[in-house]
C-alpha positions as CSV (number, residue, x, y, z in Angstrom):
1,M,0.0,0.0,0.0
2,S,1.4,3.4,-1.0
3,P,1.9,6.0,1.7
4,V,-1.0,8.5,1.9
5,T,-0.1,12.1,2.5
6,Y,-2.2,15.1,3.7
7,R,-2.2,16.4,0.1
8,D,-3.7,13.1,-1.0
9,A,-6.5,13.7,1.4
10,G,-7.2,17.1,-0.1
11,V,-5.2,19.5,2.1
12,D,-2.2,21.1,0.4
13,I,-0.1,22.7,3.2
14,E,2.5,24.1,0.8
15,K,-0.2,25.8,-1.3
16,G,-1.6,27.3,1.9
17,E,1.8,28.7,2.9
18,R,2.2,30.2,-0.6
19,F,-1.2,31.8,-0.3
20,V,-0.3,33.4,3.0
21,E,2.8,34.8,1.5
22,S,0.8,36.1,-1.5
23,I,-1.5,38.2,0.7
24,A,1.2,39.5,3.0
25,Q,1.5,42.8,1.2
26,A,-2.2,43.5,1.2
27,V,-2.4,42.7,4.9
28,E,0.6,44.8,5.9
29,S,-0.7,47.8,3.9
30,T,-3.3,48.2,6.7
31,F,-0.8,48.4,9.5
32,G,-0.6,51.6,11.6
33,E,1.8,52.7,14.3
34,R,0.0,50.7,17.0
35,V,0.7,47.3,15.3
36,M,3.6,45.5,17.1
37,A,5.9,43.1,15.3
38,N,5.6,39.5,16.5
39,P,7.5,37.2,14.1
40,G,6.5,33.6,14.6
41,G,4.0,34.5,17.3
42,F,0.6,32.7,17.7
43,G,-1.2,35.9,18.5
44,A,-1.2,39.4,16.9
45,L,-0.1,42.4,19.0
46,F,-1.7,45.8,19.2
47,S,-0.7,48.7,21.5
48,L,-3.4,50.9,22.9
49,D,-0.9,53.7,23.8
50,Y,1.1,55.3,21.0
51,D,2.7,58.6,19.9
52,E,0.8,60.6,17.4
53,D,2.7,63.7,16.1
54,L,3.6,65.8,19.1
55,F,1.0,64.4,21.5
56,R,0.7,61.2,23.5
57,R,-2.7,59.6,23.5
58,N,-3.9,57.8,26.5
59,Y,-7.2,56.3,27.7
60,A,-8.2,57.0,31.3
61,H,-10.6,54.1,31.3
62,P,-10.6,52.2,28.0
63,I,-13.5,50.0,27.1
64,L,-12.8,47.3,24.4
65,V,-15.7,46.7,22.1
66,S,-15.8,43.6,19.9
67,S,-18.0,42.2,17.2
68,T,-18.1,39.1,14.9
69,D,-20.2,38.5,11.8
70,G,-20.4,37.0,8.4
71,V,-21.8,37.8,5.0
72,G,-24.5,35.1,4.8
73,T,-25.9,33.8,1.5
74,K,-24.6,36.9,-0.4
75,L,-21.6,34.6,-0.9
76,K,-23.8,32.5,-3.2
77,V,-23.9,35.4,-5.7
78,A,-20.1,35.7,-5.5
79,F,-19.8,32.0,-6.4
80,M,-22.1,32.5,-9.3
81,T,-20.2,35.5,-10.7
82,G,-16.6,34.7,-9.9
83,R,-16.3,38.2,-8.3
84,H,-15.1,37.9,-4.7
85,D,-13.6,41.3,-3.6
86,T,-16.8,43.0,-2.6
87,V,-17.9,40.3,-0.1
88,G,-14.5,40.9,1.6
89,T,-15.6,44.5,2.0
90,D,-19.0,43.3,3.3
91,L,-17.3,41.2,6.0
92,V,-15.4,44.1,7.4
93,A,-18.3,46.6,7.1
94,M,-20.7,44.3,9.1
95,C,-18.3,44.2,12.0
96,V,-16.9,47.7,12.1
97,N,-20.3,49.3,11.8
98,D,-21.4,47.3,14.8
99,V,-18.7,48.5,17.1
100,L,-19.1,52.1,15.8
101,V,-22.6,52.2,17.3
102,Q,-21.0,52.1,20.7
103,G,-18.9,55.1,19.8
104,A,-15.8,52.8,19.4
105,E,-12.8,53.3,17.1
106,P,-12.1,50.0,15.3
107,L,-8.6,48.9,16.1
108,F,-7.9,45.6,14.4
109,F,-9.6,43.0,12.4
110,L,-9.2,39.2,12.0
111,D,-10.7,36.9,9.4
112,Y,-11.6,33.2,9.1
113,L,-11.8,31.7,5.6
114,A,-12.8,28.0,5.1
115,T,-13.0,26.2,1.8
116,G,-13.1,22.7,0.4
117,R,-10.1,23.2,-1.9
118,L,-7.7,26.2,-1.6
119,E,-8.0,28.4,-4.7
120,P,-5.4,31.2,-4.1
121,G,-6.8,33.5,-6.8
122,V,-10.2,33.5,-5.3
123,L,-9.2,34.0,-1.7
124,Q,-6.7,36.7,-2.8
125,Q,-9.7,38.6,-4.1
126,V,-11.5,38.2,-0.8
127,V,-8.5,39.4,1.2
128,S,-7.9,42.3,-1.1
129,G,-11.5,43.4,-0.4
130,I,-11.0,42.9,3.3
131,A,-7.8,45.0,3.2
132,T,-9.4,47.8,1.2
133,A,-12.3,47.9,3.7
134,C,-10.0,47.9,6.7
135,K,-8.2,51.0,5.4
136,Q,-11.6,52.7,4.8
137,A,-12.5,52.0,8.5
138,G,-9.0,53.0,9.7
139,C,-8.3,49.6,11.4
140,S,-5.5,47.1,10.8
141,L,-5.9,43.6,9.4
142,L,-3.7,41.7,11.8
143,G,-4.2,38.2,10.5
144,G,-6.6,35.3,10.5
145,E,-7.1,31.7,9.7
146,T,-7.5,29.9,6.3
147,A,-8.8,26.4,6.6
148,E,-8.8,23.8,3.8
149,M,-11.5,21.3,4.5
150,P,-12.0,18.8,1.7
151,G,-15.4,17.2,1.5
152,F,-17.0,19.8,3.7
153,Y,-17.8,22.5,1.1
154,G,-19.0,22.2,-2.5
155,E,-16.8,22.8,-5.4
156,G,-15.8,26.5,-5.6
157,E,-17.5,27.3,-2.3
158,Y,-16.1,28.9,0.8
159,D,-17.4,30.5,4.0
160,M,-15.9,33.3,6.1
161,A,-16.3,35.2,9.3
162,G,-14.8,38.4,10.6
163,F,-13.9,39.6,14.1
164,V,-13.1,43.2,15.1
165,V,-11.9,44.8,18.3
166,G,-12.4,48.5,19.0
167,V,-11.9,50.9,21.9
168,V,-13.8,53.8,23.4
169,E,-13.3,55.9,26.5
170,R,-15.8,54.9,29.2
171,D,-17.4,58.3,29.5
172,R,-17.9,58.5,25.8
173,L,-19.5,55.0,25.4
174,I,-22.8,55.2,23.5
175,T,-25.4,52.8,24.8
176,G,-28.7,54.6,24.1
177,R,-29.4,55.1,27.8
178,K,-29.3,58.9,27.3
179,V,-31.9,58.9,24.5
180,R,-34.9,61.0,25.4
181,P,-38.3,61.8,23.8
182,G,-37.9,64.6,21.4
183,D,-34.5,63.5,20.1
184,V,-34.2,63.6,16.4
185,I,-33.4,60.5,14.3
186,I,-30.9,61.1,11.5
187,G,-30.5,58.5,8.8
188,L,-27.5,57.7,6.7
189,P,-28.2,56.2,3.3
190,S,-27.4,52.6,2.5
191,S,-25.9,51.5,-0.8
192,G,-28.7,49.0,-1.4
193,L,-29.2,45.6,0.2
194,H,-25.9,45.6,2.1
195,S,-25.7,42.0,3.4
196,N,-29.1,41.1,4.6
197,G,-32.1,39.4,3.1
198,Y,-30.3,37.5,0.4
199,S,-32.1,34.2,0.9
200,L,-35.3,35.9,0.0
201,V,-33.7,38.0,-2.8
202,R,-32.1,34.9,-4.5
203,R,-35.4,33.0,-4.3
204,L,-37.3,35.8,-6.0
205,L,-34.7,36.7,-8.7
206,F,-33.1,33.4,-9.5
207,E,-35.7,30.8,-8.7
208,Q,-39.0,32.5,-9.2
209,E,-38.0,34.9,-12.1
210,G,-35.3,32.8,-13.6
211,M,-32.9,35.7,-13.9
212,E,-29.2,35.3,-14.4
213,C,-26.3,37.4,-13.0
214,G,-25.6,39.1,-16.3
215,D,-29.2,40.2,-16.9
216,S,-29.9,43.9,-17.0
217,L,-32.3,45.4,-14.5
218,E,-32.9,48.5,-16.7
219,R,-36.6,47.7,-17.2
220,F,-37.0,48.0,-13.5
221,G,-35.4,51.4,-13.3
222,I,-32.0,50.0,-12.2
223,P,-29.2,50.8,-14.7
224,R,-27.1,47.8,-13.7
225,T,-26.9,44.0,-14.1
226,V,-28.3,41.6,-11.4
227,A,-24.7,40.8,-10.3
228,E,-23.7,44.5,-10.1
229,E,-26.7,45.3,-7.9
230,L,-26.5,42.3,-5.6
231,L,-22.8,42.6,-5.1
232,T,-22.8,46.3,-4.2
233,P,-20.7,46.3,-1.0
234,T,-22.0,47.4,2.4
235,R,-21.2,51.0,3.2
236,I,-18.7,51.7,6.0
237,Y,-19.7,54.7,8.2
238,V,-16.8,54.7,10.5
239,R,-14.7,57.7,9.4
240,A,-17.6,60.2,9.1
241,V,-19.4,59.2,12.3
242,R,-16.1,59.0,14.3
243,R,-15.2,62.5,13.2
244,V,-18.6,63.8,14.4
245,L,-18.1,62.0,17.8
246,H,-14.7,63.4,18.1
247,R,-15.9,67.0,17.5
248,Y,-18.5,66.7,20.2
249,R,-16.3,64.7,22.6
250,V,-17.2,66.9,25.6
251,K,-20.9,66.6,25.2
252,Q,-22.6,63.4,24.1
253,V,-24.9,65.0,21.5
254,V,-25.2,61.7,19.6
255,R,-27.1,59.7,22.2
256,G,-27.8,56.5,20.3
257,I,-26.8,54.8,17.1
258,A,-28.3,51.7,15.3
259,H,-26.7,49.7,12.6
260,I,-29.6,48.5,10.3
261,T,-28.7,44.8,9.6
262,G,-30.7,41.6,10.0
263,G,-34.2,42.5,11.4
264,G,-34.3,45.8,9.4
265,L,-35.5,49.1,10.8
266,V,-38.3,47.5,12.8
267,E,-36.0,45.4,15.1
268,N,-32.7,47.3,15.1
269,I,-33.8,50.8,16.2
270,P,-35.6,49.5,19.4
271,R,-32.4,47.8,20.5
272,V,-31.0,51.2,21.5
273,L,-34.1,52.8,22.9
274,P,-34.3,53.0,26.7
275,E,-37.4,52.2,28.7
276,G,-40.2,54.8,28.1
277,C,-39.1,55.6,24.6
278,G,-40.4,54.7,21.2
279,A,-39.5,55.8,17.7
280,E,-41.5,57.2,14.8
281,L,-40.1,57.2,11.2
282,D,-41.6,59.1,8.3
283,S,-41.2,56.8,5.3
284,S,-41.5,59.8,2.9
285,A,-38.4,61.5,4.3
286,W,-35.8,59.4,2.6
287,R,-35.2,57.8,-0.8
288,R,-35.3,54.0,-1.1
289,P,-33.1,52.4,-3.8
290,P,-35.3,50.8,-6.4
291,I,-34.1,47.3,-5.6
292,F,-36.4,47.3,-2.6
293,E,-39.5,48.2,-4.7
294,L,-38.5,45.5,-7.2
295,I,-38.4,42.9,-4.4
296,R,-41.7,44.0,-2.9
297,E,-43.4,43.8,-6.3
298,L,-42.0,40.5,-7.5
299,G,-42.7,38.7,-4.2
300,Q,-45.8,40.7,-3.2
301,V,-43.9,41.1,0.1
302,P,-46.0,42.8,2.8
303,T,-44.7,46.3,3.8
304,E,-44.1,45.2,7.4
305,E,-42.1,42.3,6.2
306,M,-39.9,44.5,4.0
307,Y,-39.1,46.8,7.0
308,R,-38.4,43.8,9.2
309,T,-36.1,42.2,6.7
310,F,-34.2,44.9,4.8
311,N,-32.6,48.3,5.6
312,M,-34.9,50.0,3.2
313,G,-32.3,52.6,2.2
314,L,-30.9,53.4,5.7
315,G,-27.7,51.7,6.8
316,L,-27.2,53.6,10.0
317,V,-29.4,55.9,12.2
318,L,-28.3,58.3,14.9
319,M,-30.5,59.7,17.7
320,V,-29.3,63.3,18.3
321,S,-30.1,66.0,20.8
322,P,-32.4,68.5,19.0
323,Y,-30.2,71.5,19.6
324,F,-27.3,69.9,17.7
325,V,-29.1,68.4,14.7
326,E,-28.1,71.0,12.1
327,S,-24.5,71.1,13.3
328,V,-24.2,67.3,13.3
329,M,-25.7,67.1,9.8
330,R,-23.3,69.7,8.5
331,Q,-20.4,67.7,9.9
332,L,-21.7,64.5,8.3
333,R,-22.0,66.2,4.9
334,R,-18.5,67.6,5.3
335,H,-17.2,64.1,5.6
336,G,-19.1,62.7,2.6
337,E,-22.4,61.5,4.0
338,E,-25.9,62.6,2.9
339,P,-27.8,62.7,6.2
340,V,-31.5,63.2,6.3
341,V,-33.9,63.7,9.3
342,V,-36.1,60.6,9.2
343,G,-38.0,60.7,12.4
344,R,-38.0,61.3,16.2
345,V,-38.0,59.6,19.5
346,V,-41.3,59.7,21.3
347,E,-42.7,58.6,24.6
348,G,-43.9,55.0,24.7
349,R,-42.6,51.5,24.6
350,D,-39.3,50.6,23.0
351,E,-40.9,49.9,19.6
352,M,-40.8,51.4,16.1
353,T,-43.7,53.0,14.2
354,I,-43.4,53.8,10.5
355,I,-45.7,56.5,9.2
């Protein structure tokens, strides 16, 4: 009987090592001053205290904020198209936007990639998207894990998860506890579906309507192909919102933030409302990308289900003290956002009403 090697079983260690070497430049391009060298180490190192220009930055009482997430069945669209960079961006966005809502600065990111057979060209695209997004969010991609698991995933398939750690000063932590009736709700536009609701979307477009990734959506008022629309990456709100929070670091004028992900507007906004507060949104106040109306029409999806499943055009919402609303909106515009007042906090239970 001939000797059996790990490669014979489907795991190519040498190919894995070459893949790690091939992505090193993309990973290291995200490193800032706080990343500490640790050759051969089993863990990545990051310093909370560092020199920045002429000033030393310290935290009196640092609170670490972490989040982990995936991209869900949006990966299926990437498999169908052979385009894999945007889902890497999605992976980072889903995590960094989650720590942002606590007022935290994302520090570093780790990824986990698992596949049946290592295809370096595919995973290099994924890591390239991850690195690009990390730079957008101002955090470092410190490393991760790539697992080759033959027989576990289908041909050409992979899965991934991301993990981010951020930090915020304790007295600047945003929890929503300071939200009060009368606070104004400011919405920041999404780029479309982001990374939620894709099981429903794929069923409607691919199974029910028989569409293909290269089909045009022009007849529905969307000047893009199916693939271009569905693979639009999740927006990252970190830089603009962090700059607003830094400007008002003495007073907490942004009292609550919600990242609109799974559960849509209906479930995510109440998560940051304290007892005795509810929220009212005016659905005529903001523009919804046409992909949402297309989904509603094709599936005859009830309006309540749409708002419970999708972001409906708002990727992030901020609850702001009324006195500072105009000032906050000016700052957001200055940093590339298009904020719009979409509602207000009202007295009541911690629930959402859409008018």
